[in-house]
C-alpha positions as CSV (number, residue, x, y, z in Angstrom):
1,M,0.2,-9.6,-10.3
2,G,-1.6,-7.4,-7.9
3,R,-1.6,-8.3,-4.2
4,D,0.3,-6.0,-1.9
5,G,2.1,-4.2,-4.7
6,T,3.3,-7.4,-6.3
7,E,3.6,-7.1,-10.0
8,A,5.1,-8.6,-13.1
9,V,5.7,-6.8,-16.4
10,A,6.9,-8.7,-19.5
11,G,8.6,-7.0,-22.4
12,Q,8.5,-8.0,-26.0
13,V,10.5,-10.9,-27.4
14,T,13.6,-9.5,-29.1
15,D,15.3,-10.6,-32.3
16,D,17.7,-12.9,-30.4
17,G,14.7,-14.7,-28.9
18,S,15.0,-13.2,-25.4
19,V,12.4,-11.4,-23.2
20,T,12.8,-9.6,-19.9
21,I,10.2,-9.9,-17.1
22,E,10.3,-7.3,-14.3
23,L,9.1,-8.6,-11.0
24,A,8.2,-6.6,-7.9
25,G,6.9,-7.3,-4.4
26,E,6.3,-10.6,-2.6
27,L,6.5,-13.8,-4.7
28,D,4.8,-16.3,-2.5
29,L,2.0,-18.9,-2.5
30,A,-0.6,-16.2,-3.1
31,T,1.1,-14.9,-6.2
32,A,2.6,-18.1,-7.6
33,E,-0.2,-18.8,-10.1
34,Q,0.2,-15.3,-11.6
35,L,3.9,-15.8,-11.8
36,R,3.4,-19.1,-13.6
37,D,1.0,-17.5,-16.1
38,K,3.5,-14.7,-16.8
39,L,6.4,-17.1,-17.3
40,E,4.3,-19.5,-19.4
41,A,3.4,-16.6,-21.7
42,A,7.0,-15.4,-21.9
43,C,8.4,-18.9,-22.5
44,S,6.0,-19.7,-25.3
45,G,7.7,-17.2,-27.5
46,A,11.2,-16.9,-26.1
47,R,14.3,-19.0,-25.8
48,I,15.9,-16.8,-23.1
49,V,13.9,-15.4,-20.3
50,R,15.6,-12.8,-18.1
51,V,13.8,-12.1,-14.8
52,D,14.7,-8.7,-13.3
53,A,14.3,-9.2,-9.6
54,T,15.4,-5.7,-8.6
55,R,12.2,-5.0,-6.7
56,V,11.4,-8.4,-5.3
57,T,11.1,-8.3,-1.5
58,L,10.2,-12.0,-0.8
59,L,10.7,-15.2,-2.7
60,D,9.2,-18.3,-1.1
61,S,9.6,-21.9,-2.0
62,T,6.4,-22.0,-4.1
63,S,7.5,-19.2,-6.4
64,L,11.1,-20.6,-6.4
65,G,9.6,-23.9,-7.6
66,V,7.8,-22.0,-10.4
67,L,11.1,-20.4,-11.5
68,L,12.9,-23.7,-11.4
69,Y,10.2,-25.4,-13.5
70,F,10.5,-22.8,-16.3
71,A,14.3,-22.9,-16.0
72,R,14.2,-26.6,-16.8
73,E,11.6,-26.1,-19.6
74,L,13.8,-23.5,-21.3
75,R,17.0,-25.6,-20.8
76,D,15.3,-28.6,-22.4
77,R,14.7,-26.4,-25.5
78,G,18.3,-25.0,-25.6
79,G,17.5,-21.8,-23.7
80,Y,17.7,-20.6,-20.2
81,L,16.1,-18.5,-17.5
82,E,18.3,-15.9,-15.8
83,L,17.7,-14.0,-12.6
84,S,19.1,-10.5,-12.9
85,F,19.7,-7.9,-10.2
86,A,18.7,-10.3,-7.4
87,T,17.9,-8.6,-4.2
88,P,19.3,-9.8,-0.9
89,A,15.9,-11.5,-0.2
90,V,16.1,-13.4,-3.5
91,K,19.8,-14.4,-2.9
92,R,18.9,-15.5,0.6
93,A,16.1,-17.8,-0.7
94,L,18.4,-19.3,-3.3
95,H,21.1,-19.9,-0.6
96,V,18.7,-21.4,1.9
97,A,17.3,-23.8,-0.7
98,S,20.8,-24.6,-2.0
99,L,19.7,-23.6,-5.5
100,G,22.4,-21.0,-6.4
101,R,23.7,-23.3,-9.1
102,A,20.3,-24.3,-10.5
103,L,19.4,-20.8,-11.7
104,R,21.5,-18.5,-13.7
105,L,22.3,-15.3,-11.9
106,A,23.6,-12.0,-13.2
107,D,24.1,-8.9,-11.1
108,R,24.3,-6.5,-14.1
109,A,22.8,-6.9,-17.6
110,D,26.2,-6.4,-19.2
111,E,28.0,-8.8,-17.0
112,E,29.0,-12.4,-17.7
113,H,26.5,-15.0,-16.5
114,V,27.4,-16.3,-13.1
115,D,26.2,-19.6,-11.7
116,G,25.4,-19.0,-8.0
């Protein structure tokens, strides 16, 4: 993505129709458009999008809205968006916005899916 070390790297869609996107840095108004573009590209070829948020330092309401939009899009097609390895900053944003149940959360890739 670019600003202040914020970046998004998308992997290839796997045989099971899933893709993982690694996010880093601040996800805010200034980076929301790039986040939307990355998620749109990932969602066009995948049924399951896993967002690795290990290195996210800030998640504001604009970027949270982008994640929710694509979570709904995928759900409508029988898939889902999952936040993996959410940092305390991401978990705090979800808690403040009361959205812990709206997005799928997983603390480890091999762990059962946990709804907020």
